[in-house]
C-alpha positions, 0 to 999 in steps of 0.5 A: 500500500502506498505510503506505508512502511513495513518494519525497519529498513536493513542496511548491508555492507557488501564487500570491502570498503575503500579504506581497507584497500587504501591502507593495505597494499600488496605488490607485485600482484600477481607475484612469483616469489617476494610479496611486499605488503604496505600498511600505514594504519597500524597503531600496535602489534598486529597479526598477519595471516595468509589464507588459501581459498579454502580458508586454511591458514598458510602463514601467521606472524606478528608484525610491529606497528613500525613495520609499515612495509613487510616482505613475505617470501611466497615462493613455496606457495602453490599457484592460486589466489590467497587472502592477506589479513592483518588484525590490529586490535578491532581493525581488520585489514584484508586484501588478496593476491595471486601467486603464479608458478 
């Protein structure tokens, strides 16, 4: 019926917002052996994790707030798509990279 409101509107966020992409950059992408990760928003020690497409944790390490550029050796990973996640307190930064043979 025109003009009637049913229930409370729901707001959903789909995907990752631009802030996450701006604050966690990975290159070169695709990569063969050495992946560079830049994050400028760390305010304390953080956890860096790499997941394969099934969600299995492939790498896990602590990084310090002054580690604005991190180099990861990914030469031993199989070719495929991986997700990088940095957990810094309540903040979670996420990006993806492609590993070539």
